PLY file of the C-alpha trace (Angstrom):
ply
format ascii 1.0
element vertex 370
property float x
property float y
property float z
element edge 369
property int vertex1
property int vertex2
end_header
181.26 126.07 -165.38
184.72 125.28 -164.06
185.48 121.62 -163.51
182.99 118.80 -163.16
180.95 117.93 -160.11
181.40 114.59 -158.40
177.75 114.83 -157.42
176.87 114.04 -161.03
179.67 111.56 -161.64
179.62 109.62 -158.36
176.58 109.49 -156.04
178.54 110.35 -152.90
181.62 112.09 -151.63
180.33 113.24 -148.25
177.98 111.82 -145.68
175.22 114.40 -146.01
174.79 114.68 -149.78
171.18 113.73 -150.39
169.91 110.59 -152.09
173.20 108.73 -151.73
171.86 105.55 -150.27
169.18 104.62 -152.78
171.26 101.76 -154.10
171.66 100.35 -150.60
167.97 100.23 -149.72
166.97 96.70 -148.91
170.57 95.58 -148.42
171.32 94.05 -145.05
175.06 94.60 -145.32
177.44 97.41 -146.23
180.90 97.06 -147.73
184.04 99.19 -147.40
186.91 98.78 -149.86
190.26 100.41 -149.06
192.93 100.42 -151.77
196.20 101.30 -150.04
199.85 101.43 -151.04
200.80 98.10 -149.47
197.47 96.25 -149.38
193.80 96.17 -150.30
191.30 95.60 -147.51
187.64 94.67 -147.72
185.15 94.86 -144.83
181.51 93.78 -144.72
179.29 94.89 -141.84
175.75 93.86 -141.00
173.28 96.00 -139.11
172.60 94.65 -135.63
169.84 96.72 -134.02
171.12 100.29 -133.82
174.76 99.27 -134.24
176.86 97.25 -136.66
178.35 93.77 -136.56
181.53 92.62 -138.32
180.65 90.00 -140.90
183.81 89.67 -142.99
187.32 91.10 -143.21
189.86 90.33 -145.91
193.27 91.65 -146.89
195.59 91.08 -149.84
199.12 92.45 -149.98
200.23 94.50 -152.99
203.67 94.73 -154.61
205.55 97.97 -154.05
204.87 99.34 -157.55
201.08 98.84 -157.60
200.32 102.35 -156.32
202.56 105.41 -156.30
201.50 108.56 -154.42
197.95 107.28 -154.28
197.72 106.66 -158.03
197.14 103.17 -159.43
200.01 102.39 -161.80
199.47 98.62 -162.03
195.73 98.22 -162.61
195.96 94.52 -163.51
197.44 93.65 -160.11
194.92 95.85 -158.28
191.95 94.34 -160.14
193.17 90.77 -159.59
193.74 91.50 -155.90
190.17 92.77 -155.49
188.89 89.63 -157.21
190.92 87.55 -154.78
189.34 89.36 -151.84
185.84 88.84 -153.22
186.48 85.11 -153.44
188.24 85.05 -150.08
185.26 86.32 -148.13
182.59 85.07 -150.57
181.20 88.59 -150.95
177.64 88.75 -152.27
176.88 92.48 -151.86
178.62 94.11 -154.82
177.82 97.72 -153.84
180.89 99.20 -152.18
182.10 102.42 -150.62
185.70 103.16 -151.49
188.09 106.09 -151.04
190.87 107.95 -152.75
193.95 109.68 -151.34
197.39 110.83 -152.40
199.06 113.80 -154.01
196.40 114.21 -156.71
193.78 114.96 -154.06
193.06 118.48 -152.81
191.03 119.07 -149.63
190.41 122.74 -148.85
188.18 124.47 -146.33
186.96 127.77 -147.75
184.37 130.50 -147.30
182.44 131.99 -150.21
179.88 134.76 -150.35
176.94 134.36 -152.70
173.49 136.02 -152.61
171.59 132.90 -153.64
172.16 129.23 -152.92
171.49 128.47 -156.58
174.73 130.29 -157.46
176.82 128.50 -154.85
178.25 125.73 -157.03
179.34 128.09 -159.80
181.01 130.39 -157.29
182.76 127.55 -155.45
184.13 126.02 -158.64
185.24 129.42 -159.94
187.14 130.26 -156.74
188.53 126.73 -156.48
190.64 127.17 -159.59
193.21 129.23 -157.67
193.91 126.29 -155.34
194.44 123.67 -158.04
198.01 122.73 -158.99
196.80 121.19 -162.25
194.56 122.16 -165.16
190.93 122.57 -164.07
189.85 120.63 -167.18
191.56 117.55 -165.71
189.77 117.83 -162.36
186.61 116.46 -160.78
185.35 118.58 -157.88
182.74 118.42 -155.17
182.00 120.28 -151.94
180.07 119.94 -148.69
178.46 122.93 -147.00
179.26 123.17 -143.29
177.32 126.32 -142.42
175.72 129.42 -143.97
175.44 132.70 -142.09
172.89 135.49 -142.41
175.45 137.66 -144.20
175.44 135.15 -147.10
178.82 133.67 -146.24
179.00 129.90 -146.70
181.60 127.78 -144.95
182.40 124.58 -146.85
184.93 121.88 -147.63
186.11 121.56 -151.22
187.45 118.29 -152.59
189.15 118.00 -155.97
190.91 115.08 -157.63
192.43 114.46 -161.04
189.86 112.80 -163.26
192.38 110.23 -164.52
193.13 109.08 -160.96
189.45 108.70 -160.11
188.73 106.90 -163.38
191.52 104.39 -162.71
190.04 103.54 -159.32
186.56 103.13 -160.80
187.80 100.97 -163.66
189.74 98.58 -161.40
186.80 98.18 -159.03
184.28 97.65 -161.82
186.54 95.24 -163.69
186.73 93.19 -160.49
182.95 92.85 -160.53
182.03 95.43 -157.89
179.93 98.59 -158.08
181.61 101.70 -156.58
178.42 103.42 -155.46
180.10 105.73 -152.95
183.46 107.47 -153.22
184.83 109.10 -150.10
188.16 110.10 -148.58
190.32 108.25 -146.08
190.20 111.36 -143.87
186.42 111.24 -143.59
186.37 107.47 -143.12
188.60 107.96 -140.07
186.27 110.65 -138.75
183.24 108.42 -139.27
184.93 105.55 -137.42
185.85 107.83 -134.53
182.33 109.18 -134.15
180.89 105.65 -134.18
183.25 104.36 -131.48
184.15 107.23 -129.15
182.12 109.69 -127.04
182.01 113.21 -128.46
182.89 116.26 -126.37
181.97 119.67 -127.79
184.70 121.35 -125.74
187.59 119.40 -127.26
189.01 118.28 -130.59
190.79 115.06 -131.41
193.60 114.41 -133.89
193.25 111.10 -135.72
196.49 109.93 -137.30
196.70 107.07 -139.77
200.26 105.86 -140.32
200.26 103.86 -143.52
203.01 102.28 -145.55
203.96 105.37 -147.55
201.90 108.21 -146.06
200.69 109.63 -142.77
197.20 111.11 -142.80
195.98 113.51 -140.11
192.45 114.75 -139.56
191.46 117.12 -136.74
187.82 116.67 -135.77
185.70 118.99 -133.64
181.92 118.95 -133.21
181.45 116.59 -136.13
183.50 118.70 -138.54
186.91 117.82 -140.07
188.50 121.17 -139.23
191.89 120.42 -140.76
193.42 117.60 -142.84
196.98 116.90 -143.86
198.84 114.11 -145.64
202.61 113.65 -145.30
204.54 111.54 -147.76
206.33 109.24 -145.37
205.17 106.20 -143.47
206.10 102.80 -142.13
208.15 101.83 -145.16
210.62 104.60 -144.35
211.49 102.76 -141.15
211.64 99.44 -142.99
214.12 100.94 -145.45
216.31 102.24 -142.62
216.33 98.82 -140.94
217.20 97.15 -144.24
220.05 99.57 -144.86
221.53 99.55 -141.37
221.24 95.82 -140.68
221.61 94.54 -144.25
218.33 92.61 -144.07
215.69 91.57 -146.58
212.45 93.57 -146.81
210.47 90.79 -145.11
212.95 90.43 -142.22
213.06 94.19 -141.76
209.23 94.37 -141.69
209.13 91.61 -139.07
211.61 93.36 -136.81
209.86 96.68 -137.27
206.63 95.63 -135.58
207.95 93.11 -133.06
210.84 91.48 -131.27
213.44 89.18 -132.76
213.37 85.35 -132.65
214.64 85.27 -129.06
211.93 87.68 -127.86
214.23 90.69 -127.58
214.49 93.81 -129.72
218.00 94.58 -131.03
219.33 97.91 -129.81
219.84 99.05 -133.41
216.13 98.53 -134.06
215.13 100.37 -130.89
217.33 103.32 -131.87
215.89 103.46 -135.39
212.31 103.20 -134.09
212.95 106.02 -131.64
214.44 108.24 -134.35
211.58 107.54 -136.75
209.05 108.03 -133.96
210.50 111.47 -133.28
210.19 112.27 -137.00
206.53 111.25 -136.98
205.99 113.24 -133.79
207.64 116.35 -135.25
205.29 116.23 -138.24
202.29 115.77 -135.95
203.45 118.65 -133.75
203.76 120.95 -136.77
200.22 120.05 -137.84
198.89 120.73 -134.33
200.67 124.08 -134.21
199.15 125.03 -137.57
195.71 123.92 -136.40
196.00 125.94 -133.20
197.16 129.04 -135.05
194.67 129.03 -137.92
191.44 127.35 -136.84
188.47 128.21 -134.66
188.17 124.65 -133.39
188.59 123.59 -129.78
192.04 122.60 -128.46
193.26 119.09 -129.30
192.67 116.92 -126.23
194.34 113.71 -127.37
195.68 111.74 -130.32
194.32 108.53 -131.81
196.79 106.44 -133.83
195.81 103.86 -136.42
197.16 102.27 -139.59
199.71 99.51 -140.01
202.55 101.80 -138.96
200.91 102.35 -135.58
201.78 98.72 -134.80
205.46 99.67 -134.50
206.55 98.71 -131.02
206.77 101.71 -128.67
205.75 104.25 -131.32
202.66 105.46 -129.46
204.69 106.24 -126.32
207.38 108.05 -128.30
204.77 110.26 -130.00
202.99 110.94 -126.71
206.23 111.97 -124.97
207.39 114.15 -127.86
204.10 115.86 -128.71
203.00 116.19 -125.09
199.42 114.98 -125.56
197.74 111.74 -124.43
198.08 109.21 -127.24
196.28 105.91 -127.70
195.71 103.32 -130.39
192.35 103.56 -132.12
189.95 100.69 -131.53
187.32 100.29 -134.28
185.55 97.61 -132.24
184.48 99.73 -129.28
180.94 99.84 -130.63
181.05 97.27 -133.43
180.08 93.78 -132.36
181.30 90.46 -133.72
180.62 86.75 -133.46
183.20 85.28 -131.02
182.84 81.91 -132.70
184.09 83.49 -135.94
186.52 86.15 -134.73
188.77 85.71 -131.71
189.86 88.67 -129.61
193.44 87.96 -130.67
192.46 88.18 -134.34
190.55 91.43 -133.83
193.46 92.93 -131.92
195.72 91.97 -134.83
193.55 93.58 -137.53
192.17 96.57 -135.57
194.68 99.14 -136.77
194.69 98.05 -140.42
190.90 97.71 -140.56
190.10 101.26 -139.44
189.70 102.89 -142.86
187.70 100.09 -144.56
185.41 99.88 -141.52
184.97 103.66 -141.64
184.06 103.37 -145.32
181.53 100.62 -144.61
179.98 102.78 -141.88
179.74 105.64 -144.37
177.81 103.38 -146.72
175.41 102.55 -143.90
174.88 106.13 -142.72
171.32 107.43 -142.87
0 1
1 2
2 3
3 4
4 5
5 6
6 7
7 8
8 9
9 10
10 11
11 12
12 13
13 14
14 15
15 16
16 17
17 18
18 19
19 20
20 21
21 22
22 23
23 24
24 25
25 26
26 27
27 28
28 29
29 30
30 31
31 32
32 33
33 34
34 35
35 36
36 37
37 38
38 39
39 40
40 41
41 42
42 43
43 44
44 45
45 46
46 47
47 48
48 49
49 50
50 51
51 52
52 53
53 54
54 55
55 56
56 57
57 58
58 59
59 60
60 61
61 62
62 63
63 64
64 65
65 66
66 67
67 68
68 69
69 70
70 71
71 72
72 73
73 74
74 75
75 76
76 77
77 78
78 79
79 80
80 81
81 82
82 83
83 84
84 85
85 86
86 87
87 88
88 89
89 90
90 91
91 92
92 93
93 94
94 95
95 96
96 97
97 98
98 99
99 100
100 101
101 102
102 103
103 104
104 105
105 106
106 107
107 108
108 109
109 110
110 111
111 112
112 113
113 114
114 115
115 116
116 117
117 118
118 119
119 120
120 121
121 122
122 123
123 124
124 125
125 126
126 127
127 128
128 129
129 130
130 131
131 132
132 133
133 134
134 135
135 136
136 137
137 138
138 139
139 140
140 141
141 142
142 143
143 144
144 145
145 146
146 147
147 148
148 149
149 150
150 151
151 152
152 153
153 154
154 155
155 156
156 157
157 158
158 159
159 160
160 161
161 162
162 163
163 164
164 165
165 166
166 167
167 168
168 169
169 170
170 171
171 172
172 173
173 174
174 175
175 176
176 177
177 178
178 179
179 180
180 181
181 182
182 183
183 184
184 185
185 186
186 187
187 188
188 189
189 190
190 191
191 192
192 193
193 194
194 195
195 196
196 197
197 198
198 199
199 200
200 201
201 202
202 203
203 204
204 205
205 206
206 207
207 208
208 209
209 210
210 211
211 212
212 213
213 214
214 215
215 216
216 217
217 218
218 219
219 220
220 221
221 222
222 223
223 224
224 225
225 226
226 227
227 228
228 229
229 230
230 231
231 232
232 233
233 234
234 235
235 236
236 237
237 238
238 239
239 240
240 241
241 242
242 243
243 244
244 245
245 246
246 247
247 248
248 249
249 250
250 251
251 252
252 253
253 254
254 255
255 256
256 257
257 258
258 259
259 260
260 261
261 262
262 263
263 264
264 265
265 266
266 267
267 268
268 269
269 270
270 271
271 272
272 273
273 274
274 275
275 276
276 277
277 278
278 279
279 280
280 281
281 282
282 283
283 284
284 285
285 286
286 287
287 288
288 289
289 290
290 291
291 292
292 293
293 294
294 295
295 296
296 297
297 298
298 299
299 300
300 301
301 302
302 303
303 304
304 305
305 306
306 307
307 308
308 309
309 310
310 311
311 312
312 313
313 314
314 315
315 316
316 317
317 318
318 319
319 320
320 321
321 322
322 323
323 324
324 325
325 326
326 327
327 328
328 329
329 330
330 331
331 332
332 333
333 334
334 335
335 336
336 337
337 338
338 339
339 340
340 341
341 342
342 343
343 344
344 345
345 346
346 347
347 348
348 349
349 350
350 351
351 352
352 353
353 354
354 355
355 356
356 357
357 358
358 359
359 360
360 361
361 362
362 363
363 364
364 365
365 366
366 367
367 368
368 369
């Protein structure tokens, strides 16, 4: 058999794989752990009736060399940072849902034809080899069936990742004292968050765009299915670097100016010009993805864009993208349907963390899905 199935190695990659929540039975809380390029974020939610309530949120910044292209290259720093988060929020539930991303990850929608369901996995893994840019022996694969027609054609999503990348994530998490019971993707965490917080319309699709420090992730969702995903290798740090270079500033000063006004409350014209240029670059990439989606998918037209991620905090970016792409654009709010204790979390605090908390909250929701 080609490759190795994540179903055997990790209990979960997708929401609907059976028997994924056995380890969570009896637990009153669910935990999402997001290991990003610039920071690690940890969210704990508690079930409140039919919805969820925010219990804890923590974040620890990472040095620039901790992760490169989604791969952990400084495991000691990552492990220590997770330990810091555990202590920071006094986490008791050690079962976590985490995610992987980056250039070592392949997400492919494909259709296979097999006479019997029992032969499906062998056929999928055999056909998947043609899409892999690395040796199949180095890969862990899994898939989720979307539909199966009467003519024996099965529509599915294939996910493949280098085994070494996955093992590094698992080792860091376990060495920090946590149990990675569920492994998912950032793309699907964003979809899960959207479906928990926004009304669904079968006649339209939505493009969810996460602008992180070093990557921009796009997932097009229609009728509960991630029709198309794409990751581009540029993010908020590209703008920071341009500000540093053009204004001869430190990284910290450039980061501060990137997301807000200067000390006197105004935004220097040089910053506004750079933000506008970078915003147009983001918009051009989004527009190309939309054009590809429209030309190659059977999904409904994209009705609007939802922006999230730390890069979405950049002042005026949402308006620039909306004007350039030509579609309504808004910032994603993970707290539309998730409650919180106002004596613990102020509205100002939630507004400040909303965009950076989207993926870990989506992961926590995945852990709590039934």
